[in-house]
Structure formats: structure tokens, C-alpha cells
C-alpha positions in Angstrom: -17.4 5.3 17.7 -20.9 5.4 16.5 -22.0 4.4 13.1 -25.0 6.2 12.0 -23.8 5.9 8.3 -25.8 7.3 5.9 -27.2 4.5 3.7 -25.5 3.7 0.6 -29.0 3.8 -1.3 -29.7 7.3 0.0 -26.4 9.0 -0.9 -23.3 6.8 -1.7 -20.9 9.6 -1.8 -21.4 10.7 1.8 -21.8 7.0 2.9 -18.3 6.7 1.5 -16.9 10.0 3.1 -18.7 9.3 6.4 -17.2 5.7 6.5 -14.0 6.4 5.6 -13.9 8.8 8.6 -15.7 6.6 11.2 -13.9 3.6 10.4 -10.7 5.4 11.2 -9.1 5.1 8.1 -8.2 8.7 7.2 -9.3 12.3 7.6 -9.2 15.4 5.7 -5.6 17.5 7.0 -4.8 21.0 7.3 -3.3 20.9 3.7 -5.9 21.5 1.1 -6.6 18.3 -0.6 -4.1 16.2 1.4 -4.9 13.5 4.0 -3.8 12.1 7.1 -3.8 8.2 6.7 -4.4 6.9 10.2 -2.8 4.1 11.8 -5.8 1.4 11.0 -6.2 2.8 7.5 -2.3 2.2 7.0 -2.1 -1.1 8.5 -4.4 -1.9 5.6 -2.1 -0.3 3.2 0.9 -1.8 4.6 -0.7 -5.4 4.2 -1.5 -4.2 0.4 2.2 -2.9 0.1 3.7 -6.1 1.4 2.2 -8.7 -0.8 2.5 -6.5 -4.1 6.2 -6.0 -3.1 6.6 -9.9 -2.5 5.3 -10.2 -6.0 7.5 -7.7 -7.7 10.6 -9.4 -6.0 9.7 -12.9 -6.8 9.6 -11.4 -10.6 13.2 -9.9 -9.8 12.7 -6.3 -9.2 14.5 -4.3 -6.8 13.3 -1.5 -4.8 15.4 1.8 -4.9 14.1 5.5 -4.1 14.9 8.6 -6.3 14.3 12.5 -5.4 11.3 14.1 -4.7 11.8 17.0 -7.0 12.3 17.1 -10.8 14.3 19.9 -12.5 12.1 21.6 -14.7 14.3 21.2 -17.7 14.2 17.1 -17.4 10.4 17.5 -17.0 10.2 18.6 -20.1 12.3 16.3 -22.0 9.7 14.1 -23.0 7.3 16.3 -24.5 3.6 14.3 -24.2 4.5 13.4 -20.7 5.4 16.9 -19.5 2.2 18.1 -21.3 -0.2 15.6 -19.6 1.0 16.7 -16.7 1.6 20.2 -16.5 -1.8 21.2 -15.2 -1.4 19.0 -12.1 2.2 20.4 -10.9 3.2 22.0 -8.2 6.4 24.0 -8.9 9.0 25.1 -6.3 10.6 28.4 -7.3 12.5 29.8 -3.9 14.4 27.9 -1.4 14.1 30.3 1.8 11.8 32.5 3.6 12.7 35.5 6.0 11.1 37.9 8.3 8.7 40.4 6.9 10.4 43.9 7.7 7.0 45.1 8.2 5.9 42.4 10.6 8.3 40.4 12.4 5.9 37.8 13.3 5.3 36.7 9.7 7.5 35.2 7.2 7.8 36.2 3.4 9.9 34.6 0.5 13.2 36.0 0.3 13.3 37.2 -3.2 17.0 36.7 -3.2 16.4 33.1 -2.7 15.1 32.0 -6.1 16.1 28.9 -7.6 18.2 29.2 -10.6 16.1 26.3 -12.3 12.6 25.7 -11.1 11.8 22.4 -9.3 8.4 20.1 -10.3 7.3 18.6 -7.2 7.2 15.0 -8.7 3.6 13.9 -10.5 5.2 10.7 -11.6 9.0 9.5 -11.8 9.6 9.2 -15.3 12.1 12.1 -15.9 14.3 11.8 -12.8 14.3 8.2 -12.9 15.4 8.0 -17.0 17.9 10.9 -16.7 19.5 8.3 -13.7 19.1 5.2 -15.9 21.6 7.1 -18.7 24.6 6.8 -16.2 23.6 3.0 -15.4 23.1 1.6 -18.7 26.0 1.4 -21.3 25.7 -2.4 -22.4 23.1 -5.4 -22.9 24.9 -6.8 -19.7 23.1 -4.1 -17.6 19.8 -5.1 -19.1 16.9 -5.9 -18.4 16.8 -3.2 -15.3 13.9 -3.9 -12.9 13.5 -1.3 -10.5 10.5 -0.4 -8.3 9.8 2.8 -6.0 7.3 3.1 -3.0 6.8 6.7 -2.5 4.5 9.8 -2.7 3.7 11.7 -5.4 1.8 15.2 -6.0 -1.1 16.0 -8.3 -2.6 19.2 -7.9 -6.3 18.2 -8.0 -8.9 20.8 -7.7 -11.9 18.3 -6.6 -10.4 15.7 -4.1 -11.9 12.6 -2.1 -10.3 10.8 0.7 -8.1 8.1 -1.1 -9.9 8.3 -4.5 -8.4 11.6 -5.4 -6.1 14.0 -3.3 -3.2 16.2 -4.0 -0.7 14.1 -2.4 -1.2 10.1 -2.4 1.3 7.2 -1.8 2.0 4.5 -4.8 4.6 2.2 -6.2 6.1 3.0 -9.4 7.9 0.4 -11.3 10.1 1.5 -14.3 12.4 -1.0 -16.5 14.4 -0.9 -19.1 15.1 -3.8 -21.8 17.2 -5.2 -24.9 14.0 -5.5 -27.2 10.4 -4.2 -28.1 9.0 -7.8 -27.4 10.9 -8.2 -23.7 9.4 -5.0 -22.8 5.9 -5.9 -24.1 5.9 -9.2 -21.9 7.1 -7.2 -19.0 4.1 -4.7 -19.4 1.6 -7.6 -19.5 3.2 -9.4 -16.7 2.8 -6.6 -14.3 -0.8 -6.0 -15.5 -1.4 -9.7 -14.7 0.4 -9.0 -11.3 -2.0 -6.4 -10.4 -5.2 -8.6 -11.7 -4.1 -11.4 -9.7 -3.5 -9.2 -6.5 -6.8 -7.6 -6.9 -8.8 -10.9 -7.5 -7.1 -13.2 -5.0 -5.9 -10.7 -2.1 -8.4 -7.9 -2.4 -11.4 -10.3 -3.5 -11.9 -7.8 -6.3 -13.0 -9.0 -9.6 -11.5 -6.9 -12.6 -11.3 -6.7 -16.3 -8.0 -6.7 -18.2 -7.7 -4.6 -21.1 -5.9 -1.9 -23.1 -6.8 1.9 -22.9 -7.7 3.7 -26.0 -5.4 6.2 -27.4 -7.0 9.2 -25.6 -6.9 7.5 -22.2 -3.4 6.1 -22.3 -0.6 7.2 -20.1 0.8 10.7 -21.2 4.0 9.3 -23.2 3.0 5.9 -23.5 2.8 3.7 -26.8 0.2 1.6 -25.0 -1.7 1.3 -21.4 -2.9 -1.8 -19.9 -5.2 -1.9 -17.3 -7.4 -3.4 -14.6 -10.7 -1.9 -14.3 -13.1 -2.9 -11.5 -17.1 -1.7 -10.7 -18.1 -0.6 -7.4 -21.2 -0.9 -5.9 -22.6 2.4 -7.1 -22.4 1.1 -10.6 -19.4 3.1 -11.4 -15.9 1.8 -12.9 -12.8 2.4 -10.9 -9.3 2.0 -12.5 -7.3 0.0 -10.0 -4.1 -0.5 -11.5 -2.1 0.7 -14.9 0.8 -1.0 -16.7 2.6 1.0 -19.7 4.5 0.0 -22.5 6.8 3.4 -23.3 8.4 2.1 -26.4 11.6 4.0 -26.9 10.2 7.7 -26.1 12.1 8.0 -22.8 15.1 6.6 -24.0 15.2 8.9 -26.9 14.2 11.9 -24.6 17.1 11.3 -22.1 19.5 9.1 -24.5 19.7 6.1 -22.7 21.5 4.0 -25.1 23.1 0.6 -25.0 25.7 -1.5 -26.9 23.9 -4.7 -28.1 25.8 -8.4 -28.3 26.6 -7.4 -32.1 28.1 -4.1 -30.8 25.6 -2.0 -32.2 24.2 1.0 -30.2 20.5 1.2 -29.7 18.1 2.8 -27.4 16.6 0.7 -24.6 12.9 0.0 -24.6 10.8 1.2 -21.5 7.9 0.2 -19.3 6.4 1.9 -16.0 3.6 0.3 -14.1 1.9 1.6 -11.0 -1.0 1.3 -8.3 -1.8 3.8 -5.5 -3.7 4.4 -2.2 -6.8 4.5 -4.5 -6.9 0.6 -3.9 -8.2 1.6 -0.2 -11.1 3.5 -2.1 -11.7 0.3 -4.4 -11.5 -2.1 -1.4 -14.2 0.2 0.8 -16.6 0.7 -2.3 -16.4 -3.2 -3.5 -17.3 -4.8 -0.1 -18.9 -2.6 2.4 -22.3 -2.2 3.5 -24.7 0.5 5.5 -22.9 -1.2 8.8 -19.5 0.0 8.0 -16.4 -1.6 6.3 -16.4 -5.4 5.2 -12.6 -6.5 4.8 -11.5 -9.4 3.2 -9.4 -11.8 5.7 -6.1 -11.5 3.5 -6.0 -7.5 4.1 -7.7 -7.4 7.5 -5.2 -5.9 10.1 -6.9 -7.8 12.7 -8.8 -11.3 11.5 -10.3 -12.0 14.6 -11.3 -10.2 17.7 -12.0 -11.5 21.1 -14.4 -9.7 23.5 -15.0 -10.4 27.2 -18.4 -10.4 28.3 -18.2 -9.9 32.0 -19.3 -8.2 35.5 -16.3 -7.7 37.8 -12.5 -8.7 37.9 -12.9 -12.2 39.0 -15.0 -12.8 35.8 -12.7 -11.0 33.6 -9.9 -13.2 35.3 -11.6 -16.4 34.2 -12.5 -15.2 30.7 -9.0 -14.1 30.3 -7.7 -17.2 30.6 -9.8 -18.9 28.0 -9.2 -16.2 25.4 -5.5 -15.7 25.9 -5.1 -19.6 25.0 -7.3 -19.0 21.8 -5.0 -15.8 21.2 -1.8 -18.2 21.3 -3.6 -21.0 19.2 -4.7 -18.7 16.7 -1.3 -16.9 16.4 0.2 -20.2 16.0 -1.8 -20.8 12.8 -0.7 -17.3 11.3 -4.1 -15.7 12.3 -4.0 -12.2 13.5 -5.8 -11.7 16.6 -6.9 -9.4 19.0 -8.2 -9.8 22.9 -10.0 -6.4 23.5 -10.0 -6.4 27.7 -10.3 -2.6 27.8 -12.4 -1.6 30.7 -13.1 1.7 29.4 -15.9 0.3 26.9 -18.5 -1.9 27.1 -18.9 -4.8 25.1 -22.0 -3.3 22.9 -19.7 -0.3 22.1 -16.8 -2.7 21.0 -19.2 -4.9 18.9 -20.2 -1.9 17.1 -16.6 -0.8 16.6 -15.4 -3.9 15.2 -18.3 -4.1 12.9 -17.7 -0.7 11.9 -14.1 -1.5 11.3 -14.9 -4.7 9.2 -13.1 -7.3 11.5 -13.9 -10.6 9.6 -14.4 -12.5 12.7 -15.6 -11.8 16.5 -15.5 -14.0 19.4 -17.3 -13.6 22.7 -17.2 -15.1 25.7 -19.2 -14.8 28.8 -19.7 -16.3 32.2 -22.4 -18.9 30.7 -19.7 -19.8 27.8 -17.0 -20.8 30.3 -19.7 -23.0 32.2 -20.3 -24.9 28.6 -17.1 -24.7 27.4 -18.6 -22.8 24.2 -17.8 -19.1 22.9 -20.3 -16.9 20.5 -18.6 -16.6 17.0 -19.9 -14.0 14.7 -19.2 -13.2 10.8 -19.0 -9.5 9.9 -19.8 -10.2 6.1 -23.1 -12.1 6.5 -23.8 -10.7 10.3 -24.8 -14.3 11.2 -23.4 -16.0 14.4 -22.8 -19.4 15.9 -22.2 -21.1 19.3 -18.8 -23.3 18.9 -17.3 -25.8 21.5 -13.6 -24.4 22.6 -11.8 -27.1 20.9 -13.5 -26.3 17.6 -12.6 -22.5 17.6 -9.4 -22.9 15.6 -10.3 -25.0 13.2 -13.6 -23.6 12.1 -12.0 -20.0 11.9 -9.4 -21.3 9.6 -11.6 -22.6 7.1 -14.0 -19.6 7.7 -11.5 -17.1 6.7 -10.8 -19.0 3.5 -14.8 -19.3 3.1 -15.4 -15.5 3.5 -12.4 -14.2 1.5 -14.1 -16.3 -1.5 -17.4 -15.5 -0.8 -17.0 -11.9 -1.0 -14.8 -12.3 -4.3 -18.3 -14.4 -5.6 -20.5 -11.6 -4.2 -18.5 -9.0 -6.1 -18.2 -11.0 -9.3 -22.0 -11.5 -9.3 -22.9 -7.7 -8.9 -20.3 -7.0 -11.8 -21.7 -9.7 -14.2 -25.5 -8.5 -13.0 -24.1 -5.0 -14.1 -22.2 -5.4 -17.3 -25.1 -5.2 -20.0 -24.6 -5.7 -24.0 -26.2 -2.9 -26.0 -26.9 -2.2 -29.6 -28.4 1.3 -30.2 -27.5 4.9 -28.5 -30.9 4.8 -27.0 -30.2 1.6 -25.1 -26.9 2.7 -24.1 -28.3 6.0 -22.4 -31.0 4.1 -20.9 -28.6 1.6 -18.8 -26.3 4.4 -17.8 -29.2 6.5 -16.5 -31.3 3.9 -14.9 -29.1 0.6 -14.0 -25.3 1.7 -14.3 -22.3 -0.4 -14.7 -19.9 -1.6 -17.6 -21.8 -1.2 -20.8 -20.4 -3.4 -23.5 -21.0 -1.7 -27.3 -19.6 -1.5 -30.6 -17.2 1.5 -31.2 -15.7 2.9 -34.7 -12.1 3.4 -33.1 -12.4 7.3 -33.4 -11.5 9.8 -30.8 -14.5 11.9 -32.3 -17.2 9.4 -31.4 -15.2 8.6 -28.0 -15.5 12.3 -27.2 -19.3 12.7 -28.3 -20.3 10.0 -26.3 -18.4 11.2 -23.3 -19.6 14.7 -23.9 -23.5 13.4 -24.0 -23.2 11.0 -21.3 -20.1 11.4 -19.2 -19.2 7.6 -20.0 -15.5 6.8 -20.9 -13.9 3.8 -22.5 -12.7 2.3 -19.5 -11.1 -0.4 -21.7 -10.8 -2.7 -24.8 -10.8 -6.2 -23.0 -8.3 -8.5 -23.9 -10.7 -11.3 -23.9 -13.2 -9.4 -26.3 -14.0 -11.5 -29.2 -13.9 -10.2 -32.9 -17.4 -9.8 -33.9 -19.0 -7.5 -36.8 -21.2 -4.9 -35.7 -22.0 -1.3 -36.1 -20.9 1.6 -33.5 -23.2 2.4 -31.3 -23.1 6.2 -31.7 -22.0 6.6 -35.4 -23.5 3.6 -36.9 -19.9 3.0 -38.7 -18.6 -0.4 -39.1 -17.0 -1.8 -35.9 -14.9 -5.2 -35.2 -15.2 -5.3 -31.3 -17.1 -4.4 -28.6 -15.5 -2.1 -25.7 -16.2 -1.5 -22.2 -18.1 2.0 -21.5 -18.9 3.2 -17.7 -19.0 6.2 -15.8 -16.0 6.4 -13.8 -14.3 7.7 -10.7 
């Protein structure tokens, strides 16, 4: 598994694509725009999934599963939602193939097998889920209904990139129903906070929490909250969203409940989700020219042990020490691999684990056996140290915590260094062109200005930060009065 990665400074996009493939995370498939997530990449996604699933269940949510197909009439029921996703929909029109009468080796669509109603392959599941909720909710006693789904969705993207934008991707989507507006808004906030906590403390990615502008909102939502991250090339990436849907879907699907007072009313709704796009965020936040850099919390293998030996006798002696370390580390809940393959030289193994971002690597050779030491290398700093065998476990325990914190600090420093406050449109363009990152600027609150800035600079309003303080100013583009700064950036 040779490295030879393009340097980030030379071609960031090429570096990213090469890294995903060479680190064995994913590859393009025979289906246009779709990816194969390979075992190592999927192991990282499983770690994300497990932690998020735990957080969801801690807050009272349950998992369920809904159909992949959505009847077109249901999809059309909430107009804004249908309109928002219409251009990305894959549609099933027939349910059978038959042999071509002119060429028996080929199959053609059987015209007699046309569906009575066309089916949409879900781009998101609000329609099918809210149609289902109609049968589940009658009374306030049925509320709140807190459901999450782990699934795949299809959005027919024209320009695709592994993990960041594919025609099919994996995600979770939460869909909840509540008695009151206030409860639904509290749920929307809670889930956005869960995403932020996960990104910061599990993925070591600093994020900005805020709300989207009207034009950037989820189709069919009254309000969209988000977490925004900054990648090493100065572009922003939306890492998660949480939507307050008001009563829009309840009205579209006639989901009503009888209140404690005996009145009939529509329920209040939320939906929220993160996807395998988080894999892209992880790669682009921490990795370097040598390959993947993984926070210990997400590393499928936190420690790898590589023996350096000549002949079976040396390997047997090293294996005794290595297997002791494996057992000691596993007893502390640390994931460890002893790579005793005789098909690869130690140098090739070092290169592989560096490329795949394993946080810590132990090397043990004959001289180490004599001295009772091991060599310990850190992936994030590429530094090495020699340790006495009896110090290894406690050192690794503390180093895994240190590496997790260090990666977060480094990413936070980059984000802070690449967040620039501007006062004029010339400054705005200058920063975007030569520095990149988040640009904090006054905005007059109109869609017209937002679209004009996007047209001229390709920058969008990533969010209106929740912690933004009210201050009088003038819109960076129109010069009209403004009360708050928003964050602009070019984005994925």
C-alpha cells in the first residue's frame, strides 16, 4: 500500500481523492456516482454510528425502519419538500423485465409491468414517515413520539465525490412529533447540541452552532439549525442539521391528536440528520501529506504492534511480549492489533498504518527484548520514544487522551486563525480569494443580497451563529442597516 500522495498544498482535491482510496476507506463503484465503503472505512463509520446511537437512546429516542420507496402522491403532499428534492429524485416506473424478443441475451422493461403509481426512491423520509405517524398518533398520550432511522437515501447528484457527495449515501434521520411548538423547538435545539458535542468531543472537530437563512433552510422546515466546520483548505462543511418543521407535515398528512383539554390539534414536528459526509469532514480536518490522521475515539485500531525480526525464533520471542501487551491493553478497553504477517516487511507495515492513521504504533525488535523496552511512535506528531515495557500501558492510556485533545486544539487554532471580520466588500473578496475560511460580515437580511454575494463570490451564508452579539452596522454588500454579523464561506 504505497503512499505517494499528492501534497495538499499542490492539489487539495486530488490529495483527498487519493487518500480515500489509498487508505482503503472507499472506492467508486460500477454504479455511476455511488461508492463502495470498504471494511476499514466502514469500521470508522460504525464507531460514529455507535456513539451517536448511544446519545440518541440516552435522550429517549428509539430506532425504527421505514420503506425505501415512497409513493409519488405521498411525496407530493408537502409541496415545499417535494419541490426542494424533485430534481434529485430517482423514480421507479416498472416492476419487471423480460427477454428482448430480438435478442434473447438482453433484458428489456416489460411495458405490461408499469406501476399504477410511480415510486420515489427516498431522498429523505418525511413523507412516508408522516403518513405512518397518522396511524400511530391519536392522543396526547402518544406524544412525544421520538423515532430515529439508520438507512440509505438516494439523491441523484451530477457531480460526485467519495463520502462528500454521492448518489446514494448512508445516514440517520430522526423524526419526532410533539404536543407543543415549544417542545418541538427544544427537541430541535437538543439534537443540534448532540451533533455539536459529538463533533467536538468524539471527532475532535470544532464546530459553529447556528441557524440557516431562509434560502438555505431544509425544504418544508420553518427553521433549520446546523453545525458548521472548517476544512484545511479554507472551505466550510455542513456537518449536521436539525429542523423545526412546525405543523407543515402534520397538516400535509393530517396528523392530529386530542389534547388533555379534549381539543383536536395538529402535532409539532422535527427532523434531524447526519450522514457519511462526516467521514469527509474527519479526513479533511485532521489528515496530512502522509495520510489519514484519526482521533483515538474513532480509530478502529488505536494501537498497532509491529515485530522486527529475523527468523521464526526471534518472532516467537517477540510474540510473547507482544501478546502480553495486547492482553494488557485490551483489558483497558484499548483496541490493539499485533501485525505478525510474514508477507510484509516492517517498513511496509509502518507505511500502511501511517497512511491509515492508526494513532500509536509499537515496534519491538531483538534489541528491545534485551533492554526490556519498546519503541512507541505517535501518528499525529510523527515523534518516537523508547519506553520500558512496564510503562507502556499507562503511557498509552494518557497519550490517547492527549492526542484526542491535541487534534481538537490544532483544528480549533486553524479555524480561529481563518475566521476574519470584514467591513467592506473589497475586504470580503480579498479574504475569500487569498485566505479563505469563515468571513464574519454584516448582512441586510434580504435573499436578494445573499444571492448577489453568492453569484459574485461563490460564498454562501453558512449560518447565523447562535452566539452572535447584536451590533449596529452596515451590510457588507448593500450598505443597508444591519444588526448582526453572519458567517460566509465557500463550502462543500
